[in-house]
C-alpha positions as CSV (number, residue, x, y, z in Angstrom):
1,X,13.9,-1.6,5.5
2,X,10.8,-0.1,6.9
3,X,7.5,-1.4,7.5
4,X,4.4,1.0,7.3
5,X,0.6,0.5,7.3
6,X,-1.5,2.3,5.5
7,X,-5.6,2.6,6.2
8,X,-7.4,2.6,3.3
9,X,-11.1,3.0,2.4
10,X,-12.7,1.9,-0.7
11,X,-11.3,-1.6,-1.3
12,X,-14.0,-4.4,-0.8
13,X,-13.0,-7.3,-2.9
14,X,-10.2,-9.3,-4.3
15,X,-9.9,-7.6,-7.2
16,X,-9.1,-4.6,-5.2
17,X,-6.1,-6.8,-3.6
18,X,-4.5,-7.6,-6.9
19,X,-5.1,-3.9,-7.9
20,X,-3.5,-2.1,-4.8
21,X,-0.8,-4.8,-4.3
22,X,0.8,-4.9,-8.1
23,X,0.6,-1.0,-8.2
24,X,2.5,-0.8,-5.1
25,X,5.0,-3.4,-6.0
26,X,5.8,-1.8,-9.4
27,X,7.5,0.6,-6.8
28,X,11.3,0.1,-6.8
29,X,12.1,-1.1,-3.3
30,X,9.0,-2.2,-2.5
31,X,10.0,-5.9,-0.6
32,X,6.8,-7.2,0.2
33,X,2.9,-6.0,0.1
34,X,0.0,-7.2,2.3
35,X,-3.4,-6.3,1.2
36,X,-6.0,-7.1,4.1
37,X,-9.6,-6.0,2.3
38,X,-11.5,-7.4,5.4
39,X,-9.5,-5.0,7.8
40,X,-9.0,-2.3,5.1
41,X,-5.3,-2.2,5.7
42,X,-2.3,-2.4,3.3
43,X,1.3,-3.5,5.0
44,X,4.0,-2.4,2.8
45,X,8.0,-3.6,3.7
46,X,10.4,-1.7,1.8
47,X,14.0,0.0,1.5
48,X,13.3,3.9,2.3
49,X,16.9,4.6,0.3
50,X,14.5,3.4,-2.8
51,X,11.1,4.1,-2.2
52,X,9.0,6.6,-0.2
53,X,5.6,6.9,1.6
54,X,4.4,9.3,-0.8
55,X,4.9,7.3,-3.8
56,X,3.0,4.4,-2.2
57,X,0.1,6.4,-1.4
58,X,0.1,8.2,-5.2
59,X,0.4,4.2,-6.4
60,X,-3.0,3.2,-4.0
61,X,-4.7,6.6,-4.6
62,X,-4.8,6.6,-8.5
63,X,-7.0,3.6,-8.5
64,X,-9.8,5.3,-6.5
65,X,-9.0,4.5,-3.0
66,X,-8.5,6.9,0.0
67,X,-5.8,6.3,2.3
68,X,-6.9,7.9,5.5
69,X,-4.0,7.0,8.1
70,X,-0.2,5.6,8.2
71,X,1.3,3.7,10.8
72,X,5.5,3.6,10.9
73,X,6.6,0.1,12.5
């Protein structure tokens, strides 16, 4: 299991939480998704044999948000 934190710009409300969370959760291998609008962070735990960070970034950015940085934990 891997953990990654995305710094995301453009999220501002509860709808953003649902949109980003559901979009990332659809990727096979995602274990947990935590969206923190106040800090602009999306924390994802995932199985790196099934999911890639590129898939996650694409899932976030397809809704108009911008991933500006990532941190692996």
